[in-house]
C-alpha positions in Angstrom: -20.5 83.5 -24.2 -22.2 80.1 -24.6 -21.0 77.4 -27.0 -23.3 75.9 -29.7 -23.1 72.6 -31.4 -24.2 72.8 -35.1 -25.0 70.7 -38.0 -24.9 72.5 -41.3 -24.7 72.0 -45.1 -21.9 73.4 -47.3 -22.5 75.0 -50.6 -21.8 71.7 -52.4 -24.3 69.8 -50.2 -21.8 68.1 -47.8 -22.7 67.8 -44.1 -20.5 69.6 -41.6 -20.6 69.4 -37.8 -18.8 71.4 -35.2 -18.9 73.8 -32.3 -18.8 77.6 -32.2 -19.3 80.3 -29.6 -22.0 83.1 -29.9 -24.2 85.1 -27.7 -27.4 83.4 -28.9 -28.6 80.6 -31.1 -29.7 83.2 -33.7 -26.2 84.8 -33.6 -24.7 81.3 -34.1 -26.8 80.8 -37.2 -25.8 84.2 -38.5 -22.1 83.2 -38.1 -22.7 80.0 -40.0 -24.3 81.8 -42.9 -21.3 84.2 -43.0 -19.1 81.2 -43.4 -21.2 80.0 -46.4 -22.9 77.3 -44.4 -26.7 76.5 -44.3 -27.5 75.6 -40.6 -29.7 72.6 -40.1 -29.6 72.4 -36.3 -28.0 74.6 -33.6 -28.1 73.5 -29.9 -26.4 74.9 -26.9 -23.7 72.5 -25.8 -24.5 72.0 -22.1 -28.1 71.1 -22.9 -27.1 68.8 -25.7 -24.4 67.1 -23.7 -26.5 66.6 -20.6 -29.4 65.0 -22.5 -28.1 63.2 -25.6 -24.3 62.7 -25.4 -22.4 60.1 -23.7 -19.5 60.9 -21.4 -15.9 60.6 -22.3 -14.0 57.4 -21.7 -11.6 57.0 -18.8 -8.7 57.2 -21.2 -10.0 60.4 -22.7 -10.7 61.9 -19.2 -7.1 61.1 -18.1 -5.6 62.7 -21.2 -7.8 65.7 -20.8 -6.8 66.1 -17.1 -3.1 65.7 -17.9 -3.1 68.2 -20.7 -5.1 70.7 -18.7 -2.7 70.3 -15.8 0.2 71.1 -18.1 -1.5 74.2 -19.6 -2.6 75.6 -16.2 0.8 74.8 -14.7 2.4 76.8 -17.5 0.6 79.9 -16.3 -2.3 80.0 -18.8 -5.7 81.2 -17.5 -8.4 78.5 -17.3 -10.4 79.8 -20.3 -7.3 79.9 -22.5 -6.2 76.5 -21.3 -9.6 75.1 -22.2 -9.5 76.8 -25.6 -6.1 75.2 -26.3 -7.4 71.9 -25.1 -10.5 72.2 -27.4 -8.3 73.0 -30.4 -6.3 69.8 -29.9 -9.5 67.6 -29.4 -12.2 66.4 -31.7 -15.6 64.9 -31.6 -17.5 64.6 -28.4 -14.5 65.7 -26.2 -14.1 69.0 -28.2 -17.9 69.7 -27.8 -17.8 69.3 -24.1 -14.6 71.2 -23.6 -16.1 74.1 -25.5 -19.2 74.0 -23.3 -17.0 73.9 -20.2 -15.1 77.0 -21.5 -18.3 78.8 -22.1 -19.4 78.2 -18.5 -16.0 79.5 -17.2 -16.3 82.6 -19.3 -19.7 83.2 -17.7 -18.0 83.4 -14.3 -18.3 79.8 -13.1 -15.4 78.0 -11.5 -13.9 75.0 -13.3 -15.6 72.6 -10.9 -19.0 74.4 -11.3 -18.6 74.2 -15.1 -17.9 70.5 -14.8 -21.2 70.0 -12.9 -23.0 70.8 -16.2 -21.4 67.6 -17.7 -22.1 64.9 -15.0 -21.6 62.1 -17.5 -18.1 63.2 -18.3 -16.9 64.5 -14.9 -18.1 62.2 -12.0 -18.7 63.7 -8.5 -15.3 62.6 -7.2 -13.6 64.3 -10.1 -15.6 67.6 -9.6 -15.0 67.6 -5.8 -11.3 67.0 -6.2 -11.0 69.9 -8.7 -13.0 72.2 -6.4 -10.6 71.4 -3.5 -7.7 72.0 -5.8 -9.1 75.4 -6.8 -9.7 76.4 -3.2 -6.2 75.3 -2.1 -4.5 76.9 -5.1 -3.1 73.5 -6.2 -5.1 72.9 -9.3 -2.3 71.7 -11.6 -1.1 69.2 -9.0 -4.6 68.0 -8.4 -5.3 67.6 -12.1 -2.1 65.5 -12.5 -3.2 63.3 -9.6 -6.6 62.9 -11.2 -4.9 61.9 -14.5 -2.8 59.3 -12.7 -5.8 58.0 -10.9 -7.9 57.7 -14.1 -4.9 55.8 -15.8 -4.5 53.5 -12.9 -8.3 52.6 -12.9 -8.1 52.1 -16.7 -5.1 49.8 -16.3 -6.9 47.8 -13.6 -9.9 47.4 -15.8 -7.8 46.2 -18.7 -6.0 43.6 -16.4 -9.4 42.2 -15.4 -10.5 42.0 -19.0 -7.3 40.5 -20.2 -7.5 37.8 -17.5 -11.0 36.8 -18.6 -10.7 37.3 -22.4 -8.7 34.2 -23.1 -10.8 31.7 -21.2 -14.0 33.2 -22.6 -12.7 33.1 -26.2 -11.5 29.5 -25.7 -14.8 28.4 -24.2 -16.8 30.1 -27.0 -14.7 28.4 -29.7 -15.0 25.1 -27.9 -18.8 25.3 -27.7 -19.0 26.2 -31.4 -16.8 23.3 -32.4 -18.6 20.7 -30.3 -22.0 21.9 -31.4 -20.9 21.7 -35.1 -19.6 18.2 -34.6 -22.8 17.1 -32.9 -25.2 18.7 -35.4 -23.5 18.1 -38.7 -20.6 15.6 -38.5 -21.7 13.0 -36.0 -25.1 12.2 -37.6 -23.4 11.5 -41.0 -20.8 9.2 -39.5 -23.2 7.3 -37.2 -25.8 6.9 -40.0 -23.3 4.4 -41.6 -23.4 2.1 -38.6 -27.2 2.1 -38.4 -27.3 0.1 -41.6 -25.7 -2.9 -39.9 -27.4 -5.2 -37.4 -26.2 -5.3 -33.9 -26.2 -3.1 -30.8 -24.0 0.0 -30.9 -21.6 0.6 -27.9 -23.0 2.7 -25.0 -20.8 5.7 -25.7 -22.0 5.7 -29.3 -25.6 5.5 -28.3 -25.2 8.3 -25.9 -23.5 10.5 -28.5 -26.2 9.7 -31.0 -28.9 10.7 -28.5 -27.2 13.9 -27.7 -26.8 14.6 -31.4 -30.4 13.8 -32.1 -31.5 16.1 -29.3 -29.4 18.9 -30.6 -30.9 18.6 -34.0 -34.5 18.5 -32.7 -34.3 20.9 -29.8 -31.2 23.0 -30.6 -33.0 26.1 -31.9 -35.7 26.1 -29.2 -32.9 25.6 -26.6 -30.9 28.5 -28.1 -34.0 30.8 -27.9 -34.6 29.7 -24.3 -31.0 30.5 -23.4 -31.2 33.9 -25.1 -34.5 34.7 -23.3 -33.0 33.6 -20.0 -30.0 35.8 -20.5 -32.2 38.8 -21.3 -34.4 38.1 -18.2 -31.3 37.9 -15.9 -29.9 41.1 -17.3 -33.2 42.9 -16.7 -33.4 41.4 -13.2 -29.9 42.5 -12.3 -31.0 46.1 -12.9 -33.0 45.8 -9.7 -30.7 46.8 -6.8 -32.0 44.1 -4.4 -31.4 41.3 -6.9 -28.1 42.7 -8.1 -26.9 43.0 -4.5 -27.8 39.3 -3.8 -26.1 38.2 -6.9 -22.9 40.1 -6.1 -23.0 38.8 -2.6 -23.0 35.3 -4.0 -20.1 36.1 -6.3 -18.1 37.5 -3.4 -18.5 34.2 -1.5 -17.0 32.1 -4.3 -13.4 31.0 -3.4 -11.3 32.4 -6.2 -13.6 34.9 -8.0 -14.8 36.4 -4.8 -11.2 37.3 -3.6 -10.5 38.8 -7.0 -13.5 41.0 -7.0 -12.9 42.1 -3.4 -9.3 42.9 -4.1 -10.2 44.9 -7.2 -12.9 46.9 -5.3 -10.7 47.5 -2.2 -7.8 48.7 -4.4 -10.1 51.1 -6.2 -11.6 52.4 -3.0 -8.2 52.9 -1.2 -6.6 54.6 -4.2 -9.5 57.0 -4.6 -9.5 57.8 -0.9 -5.8 58.6 -1.0 -6.3 60.9 -4.0 -9.2 62.8 -2.3 -7.2 63.1 1.0 -4.1 64.4 -0.7 -6.4 66.9 -2.5 -7.6 68.3 0.8 -11.1 66.9 0.6 -12.5 66.3 4.1 -12.3 62.6 5.2 -16.1 62.1 5.6 -16.8 63.6 2.1 -13.8 61.5 0.7 -15.3 58.3 2.2 -18.6 59.0 0.5 -17.1 59.7 -2.8 -14.6 56.8 -2.7 -17.4 54.4 -1.9 -19.2 55.5 -5.0 -16.4 54.1 -7.2 -16.9 50.6 -5.7 -18.8 48.4 -8.1 -20.1 45.6 -5.8 -23.1 46.8 -3.8 -22.5 44.6 -0.6 -19.0 46.2 -0.3 -20.4 49.7 -0.9 -23.1 49.2 1.8 -20.4 48.1 4.3 -18.4 51.2 3.3 -21.4 53.4 4.1 -21.3 52.0 7.6 -17.6 52.9 7.7 -18.4 56.5 7.1 -21.0 56.4 9.8 -18.6 55.0 12.4 -15.9 57.6 11.5 -18.5 60.3 11.9 -19.2 59.0 15.4 -15.4 59.4 16.3 -14.0 55.9 15.4 -10.6 55.8 13.8 -10.5 54.9 10.1 -8.5 51.8 10.6 -10.9 50.4 13.2 -14.0 51.3 11.0 -12.4 49.5 8.0 -11.6 46.5 10.1 -15.2 46.2 11.3 -16.4 46.3 7.7 -14.7 42.9 7.1 -13.8 43.9 3.5 -10.1 44.7 3.7 -7.1 42.4 4.3 -5.0 42.7 7.4 -2.1 44.3 5.5 -4.3 47.2 4.4 -5.6 47.7 7.9 -2.1 47.8 9.4 -0.9 50.3 6.8 -3.9 52.6 7.5 -3.5 52.3 11.3 0.2 53.2 10.9 -0.6 56.1 8.7 -3.1 57.5 11.2 -0.6 57.2 14.1 2.3 58.8 12.1 0.1 61.5 10.4 0.9 60.1 7.0 -2.5 58.6 6.1 -2.5 59.6 2.4 1.0 58.1 1.9 0.0 54.9 3.6 -3.3 54.7 1.6 -1.3 54.9 -1.6 1.0 52.2 -0.3 -2.0 50.1 0.6 -3.5 50.5 -2.9 -0.2 49.5 -4.4 -0.2 46.4 -2.3 -3.7 45.5 -3.3 -3.0 46.0 -6.9 0.1 43.8 -6.7 -1.9 41.1 -5.0 -4.6 41.5 -7.6 -2.0 41.0 -10.4 -0.7 37.9 -8.7 -4.2 36.4 -8.3 -5.1 37.3 -11.9 -1.9 35.6 -13.1 -2.8 32.4 -11.1 -6.4 32.5 -12.4 -5.3 32.9 -16.0 -2.7 30.1 -15.6 -5.3 27.8 -14.2 -8.3 28.6 -16.5 -6.3 28.2 -19.7 -5.1 24.6 -19.2 -8.4 23.7 -17.5 -10.4 24.8 -20.6 -8.0 22.9 -22.8 -8.4 19.7 -20.8 -12.2 20.1 -20.9 -12.2 20.6 -24.7 -9.8 17.6 -25.1 -12.0 15.4 -23.0 -15.1 16.3 -25.0 -13.3 15.7 -28.3 -11.9 12.4 -27.0 -15.4 11.2 -26.1 -16.7 12.1 -29.5 -13.7 10.3 -31.3 -14.1 7.2 -29.1 -17.8 7.1 -29.6 -17.2 7.1 -33.4 -14.2 4.6 -33.3 -15.8 2.0 -31.1 -18.3 0.8 -33.7 -15.5 0.6 -36.3 -13.5 -1.7 -34.0 -16.7 -3.8 -33.4 -17.3 -4.0 -37.2 -13.7 -5.2 -37.8 -14.1 -8.0 -35.3 -17.4 -9.1 -36.8 -15.8 -9.2 -40.3 -13.0 -11.4 -39.0 
């Protein structure tokens, strides 16, 4: 029985949205009228979700997987577990869970139903669920997926937290300096222009910058905004984005951070897929899809090709040049001992610990660096204003 998303009016004219199950759209409208509602729009959930709705966030996906693992592990059939999950959800998540339940009731497997919602359930998620269904280990696989989604979300939050403070500090600094140059400095310097004599070099330089900001500030701002828009549009082109990302990866500090984040993401995903009985070649393809940097992803495609030709995973990863020696040694040890998935998890832990350390160093360096830069700019402005005052005092004496 398919699910339908509806928008209706109550008897007192209030708008009401929700999801219900019915055989057809006409039957759904009839059910709404029986409830005293006047239906305005009724759409089948899978069509609505695949076209107009956004996917669930990684946090919502992790919570969904963990709750579903608990319900299935308690012995509930998939359709009842999804019904209970929908009852405890709201908004877009409830709509998509109801649509997923409708597909399961039609005879589809859980993974096949998830395929109707590609924006919510990525290929790696669906393939892992399919492997868990085939192996009869669905609750365990869902718990691993929830752990994986939470770890990815935590990694993303660490990166954002490391960059948030320097970005905020630089934004405030630019706003303060621009305000000083545009509004404060001209009023102060105008007093000195009434006296004869040459102003100090720093004061003349500050006055020129302030005058340029007043004359060309708005056009310059428009040029900067236009340049940002052009760059963002250009980065949508894969060739340009790959070259830009390759440049970032060559930077001393930022490049190592980005490479560590992507390698940790790749190794953790590969460990999850291997533990869920996904074949290694398929796992390599799916794990490379979670890598954000295109140059690294391209080198991982070559890794899959070498493994397909019979090369060991450790040697193929070493030839890619994207992984540190510790990860390579752990992978090689896991292959020799038959504990590859366990060693991949350990390698991911090592990469994440290294990333944490590097993020801490970066945050510790960027914060004081920005403060020194701001202090230097403010000191220059203050000296440029005070120097004419010192000259004026000497002339008066």
